[in-house]
C-alpha positions in Angstrom: 87.3 238.5 172.4 86.4 239.3 175.4 90.0 239.6 176.9 91.2 241.7 173.4 88.4 244.0 175.2 89.8 243.3 178.8 93.5 244.3 177.5 92.4 247.5 175.4 89.6 248.4 178.3 87.4 248.2 175.9 83.8 247.9 177.0 82.3 246.0 174.3 83.9 246.6 170.4 80.9 248.2 168.6 80.0 250.6 171.6 83.8 251.5 172.4 83.9 252.5 167.7 80.7 254.2 168.3 81.6 255.8 171.5 84.7 257.2 169.5 82.5 259.2 167.4 82.4 261.6 170.4 85.1 263.5 169.4 83.5 264.3 166.7 81.3 266.8 168.3 84.9 267.8 169.9 85.4 269.6 167.2 84.4 273.6 166.3 83.8 275.5 162.8 87.2 275.8 162.9 88.1 272.3 163.0 90.0 272.5 166.6 89.7 270.0 169.9 89.9 270.8 172.6 89.9 268.5 175.9 88.9 269.4 179.7 92.4 268.3 181.2 90.0 268.1 184.6 87.9 265.2 182.4 89.5 262.3 183.4 86.9 260.7 180.5 89.0 262.2 177.8 92.3 261.1 178.8 91.7 257.8 176.2 90.8 260.2 173.8 93.6 262.7 174.2 96.4 260.0 174.7 95.0 258.8 170.7 95.1 262.2 169.4 98.4 262.4 170.8 99.4 259.6 168.7 98.4 261.2 166.2 99.9 264.4 166.0 102.4 265.2 162.5 104.2 267.4 165.3 106.3 264.0 166.4 107.7 264.3 162.9 108.9 268.0 162.7 112.1 267.4 163.7 113.0 263.8 162.4 116.1 264.5 159.2 115.7 261.0 157.8 111.5 260.3 157.9 111.0 259.4 154.8 107.8 259.9 152.7 104.8 261.1 155.3 101.1 260.3 154.5 99.2 262.6 155.5 96.6 260.0 156.2 98.2 258.6 159.6 98.7 262.2 160.7 96.0 263.9 160.1 96.3 266.0 163.8 98.3 269.0 164.7 99.1 269.9 168.4 98.7 273.1 169.5 101.9 274.4 171.2 100.1 277.5 172.8 97.8 274.8 174.3 98.5 271.2 175.8 95.1 270.1 175.2 94.1 271.7 171.9 94.5 270.0 168.5 93.9 271.4 165.0 92.5 268.3 162.8 94.0 268.7 159.2 91.8 265.8 157.7 88.1 264.4 159.4 88.0 261.8 157.3 91.2 260.4 158.5 91.1 261.3 161.9 87.8 259.1 161.6 89.0 256.0 159.5 91.8 255.9 162.3 90.1 254.9 165.0 88.7 251.9 162.9 92.3 250.8 161.6 93.8 251.1 165.0 91.4 249.4 166.9 91.6 246.5 164.1 95.5 245.8 164.1 95.2 246.3 167.8 92.8 243.0 167.2 95.1 241.1 165.4 98.0 241.7 167.1 96.2 240.4 170.8 94.5 237.3 168.4 98.3 236.5 166.8 100.8 237.3 170.2 98.4 235.9 172.6 96.2 232.9 170.6 97.7 232.4 167.2 94.5 232.3 166.3 95.4 233.5 162.5 98.3 232.4 160.2 98.3 236.1 158.3 96.8 239.2 158.4 94.7 238.8 155.0 93.0 235.6 157.1 92.2 237.8 159.9 90.6 240.3 158.1 88.7 238.3 156.2 86.9 237.5 160.0 87.2 241.1 161.1 85.6 242.8 158.0 82.4 240.6 159.1 82.5 241.5 162.7 84.2 244.6 163.2 83.9 246.9 159.6 80.5 245.2 158.4 78.2 244.6 161.4 80.0 248.2 163.0 81.0 250.7 160.9 79.2 250.2 157.8 75.8 249.1 159.1 75.6 252.2 160.9 77.8 254.6 158.7 74.5 253.2 155.9 71.5 253.6 158.6 72.8 257.1 159.6 73.0 258.2 155.9 69.6 257.6 155.0 67.8 260.3 155.7 63.6 258.9 155.1 62.0 256.9 157.3 59.7 255.3 154.8 62.9 253.9 153.3 63.2 249.9 154.1 66.7 248.7 155.1 68.2 244.6 154.9 71.7 243.7 156.5 71.8 240.2 156.2 72.4 239.0 159.6 73.1 234.9 158.3 72.7 234.2 155.2 76.3 234.3 152.8 74.3 234.0 149.7 72.9 237.4 150.2 74.6 240.8 149.8 75.3 242.7 153.1 72.3 245.4 152.7 69.0 245.9 150.1 67.6 249.0 150.3 64.0 249.6 149.0 62.5 252.6 147.6 59.1 251.8 145.5 60.9 250.5 142.6 64.0 251.5 143.2 65.8 248.9 145.1 69.5 249.8 146.1 72.1 246.5 146.3 75.2 246.5 149.0 78.1 244.7 149.2 80.9 245.7 151.7 84.7 244.8 150.8 87.0 245.2 153.4 91.0 245.4 151.9 93.5 246.6 152.7 95.9 247.6 149.4 95.5 244.1 148.1 99.6 242.8 147.4 100.8 245.6 147.1 98.4 246.7 144.3 99.7 250.4 144.2 103.1 249.4 143.0 102.6 246.3 140.4 102.8 248.1 136.9 102.1 244.4 134.7 98.2 245.1 133.5 97.7 241.1 133.5 98.7 241.2 137.2 96.4 244.1 138.1 93.4 243.0 136.2 93.6 239.6 137.9 94.0 240.8 141.1 91.0 243.2 140.6 89.2 239.5 138.7 89.3 237.7 141.9 88.6 240.5 144.6 85.9 242.7 143.0 84.5 239.8 140.1 84.6 236.7 139.7 83.2 235.2 143.1 82.7 238.4 145.5 81.6 242.0 144.8 80.3 241.7 140.9 79.1 238.4 140.9 77.6 238.9 144.9 75.2 241.7 143.0 74.3 239.7 139.9 73.5 236.8 142.3 71.1 239.4 144.1 69.7 240.6 141.8 68.8 236.8 140.6 67.4 235.8 143.4 65.2 239.4 143.7 64.1 238.0 140.6 62.9 234.5 141.7 63.3 234.8 145.8 59.4 234.8 147.2 61.0 236.1 150.4 61.1 240.0 148.8 57.9 239.7 147.3 56.4 242.1 150.6 58.2 245.3 149.9 56.8 244.7 145.5 53.7 243.4 145.6 52.6 245.0 148.7 53.1 248.7 146.5 51.3 247.2 143.7 55.1 247.4 142.0 55.8 245.0 138.8 59.0 243.2 138.2 59.9 244.7 135.3 59.0 248.2 136.2 62.0 248.2 138.6 65.3 249.5 139.2 68.1 248.3 140.7 71.9 250.5 141.8 74.3 248.4 142.6 76.8 249.7 145.2 80.3 248.5 146.2 81.4 249.7 149.8 84.9 249.5 150.2 86.9 250.5 153.4 90.4 251.7 152.1 90.1 254.5 149.3 92.6 253.4 147.7 89.5 251.6 145.4 87.6 254.2 144.8 88.9 254.9 141.8 86.4 256.9 138.6 88.6 254.3 135.6 88.4 250.8 138.1 84.5 251.9 139.1 84.4 252.3 135.0 86.1 248.5 134.3 83.9 247.2 136.7 81.0 248.7 135.5 81.4 247.0 132.0 82.6 243.9 133.7 79.1 243.8 135.4 77.1 244.1 132.3 79.4 241.4 130.6 78.1 239.5 133.3 74.5 240.4 133.3 74.0 240.3 129.5 74.1 236.5 130.0 71.7 236.3 132.6 68.0 236.8 132.5 67.2 239.7 134.3 64.3 241.4 133.1 64.5 244.7 135.4 63.4 247.5 134.1 66.5 249.0 134.1 70.1 248.3 136.2 72.1 251.3 136.8 75.8 251.5 136.3 78.0 250.2 139.4 79.1 253.0 142.1 82.0 252.6 144.3 82.1 254.0 147.9 84.9 253.9 150.3 84.6 254.7 153.9 86.1 258.1 153.8 83.9 259.7 151.6 80.3 257.8 153.2 82.1 259.3 157.0 82.6 262.5 155.1 79.3 263.1 153.5 77.5 261.6 156.9 78.9 263.6 159.8 79.9 266.7 157.8 76.6 267.7 156.0 73.5 267.6 157.6 71.6 267.3 154.0 73.0 264.4 152.5 70.4 261.5 152.2 73.2 258.3 150.3 69.9 257.3 148.6 69.0 260.5 146.8 72.7 261.2 146.0 73.1 258.0 144.3 70.3 258.5 142.3 71.4 261.5 140.7 75.1 260.3 140.1 72.8 257.3 138.9 71.7 260.1 136.1 75.0 261.5 135.5 76.6 259.0 134.9 73.7 257.8 131.6 74.8 260.9 129.8 79.0 260.2 130.4 80.2 259.9 127.2 83.8 258.1 127.1 83.9 257.9 124.0 86.5 260.8 123.7 90.5 261.0 123.5 90.8 261.6 127.4 87.5 260.4 129.0 86.8 262.4 132.5 84.9 259.3 134.2 82.7 260.5 136.9 83.3 260.0 140.6 80.8 260.0 143.3 83.0 261.1 145.9 84.1 264.6 143.4 80.1 265.2 142.8 79.5 265.0 146.4 82.4 266.5 148.2 83.4 269.8 147.2 86.4 271.0 149.2 86.8 269.4 152.1 90.1 267.1 151.7 93.7 268.5 151.0 94.3 268.4 147.4 98.2 268.4 147.3 100.6 269.2 149.1 101.9 273.0 148.4 98.1 274.0 149.5 99.0 271.8 153.5 102.3 273.9 153.6 100.9 277.2 153.1 98.1 276.2 154.6 100.4 275.4 158.0 102.8 278.3 157.1 99.5 281.3 157.0 96.5 280.1 158.9 96.6 280.7 163.1 100.5 279.4 163.3 102.3 283.0 162.6 104.3 282.3 165.8 105.2 278.5 165.4 109.0 278.1 164.4 108.7 274.9 163.6 106.3 275.2 161.1 107.4 278.0 159.9 111.3 276.8 159.2 109.1 273.9 157.5 110.8 273.2 153.8 109.1 273.3 150.9 109.4 269.3 150.4 108.0 268.0 153.9 105.7 266.6 152.6 
């Protein structure tokens, strides 16, 4: 890791990732970034921004399908030090995934340390995703100093994070998954079911959460957070949460499916809590968005509110509209269809930009 940091001029991987968050401070109320050309400390950030500009695709004839999440910036052609931010969450998360892939390339090419990207991702999930990004975002999303937060440092049998709020206990398991095995291109239900069961139910995800519930009931190590407050276990409410690095998995129907599977397993256990709430799936995109662009956001309060909403959901209709944590708390900041984006580029402060004015309607 020291060699990797030296090669990419990084002074500590965790410090590097969160130093990049200073970019968020450059954003003005119009989602615009401006760098000072005289400031040498900003040159690395500017270099990174250049790689994320969608302008590089304007004149390419055979560009194929464009995914906006890889190009969340638009360079201001009238200001070589200015950039428009098209999507703030994608802009932030590109730091994380860029550093992750750089690390993989370095360790593979120079040390032949991993046989596959999946093998590397598993280890990086702990060192990069969990220890750096996930934990910091959880801490930043809590507004009440009286929450008791426990991160799992050593014991692999425990889940990644627990938050105690009197008789309400929140259990978090973090999963740093890319789009597993081309899951988005598989149309065989059984094959999809097997992949989901393997990665979210059998030994990971759901099973880890339920195992933690059982440990809470039987392990005296946690009594200090319960007995000291004179709370009886039969009055405790459990809120299970899976946090995923890839927003691909934050799908309401998947959340609902995993909830059903979770309660199937819970019914086989003797857990005498007052209530175990429906499962919540959170993705890092949403957590970044809510944490950095909503000063009033408190993750625990939102999880309680969402649990109440899900408890009232009726699936016994022909086309159930499954609730979504993301849609419930993020109202309008993401571009939801390409036509809107094209009109935005053409009509908002870009009247004199010839390249954008001539963009075809089917560009995206």
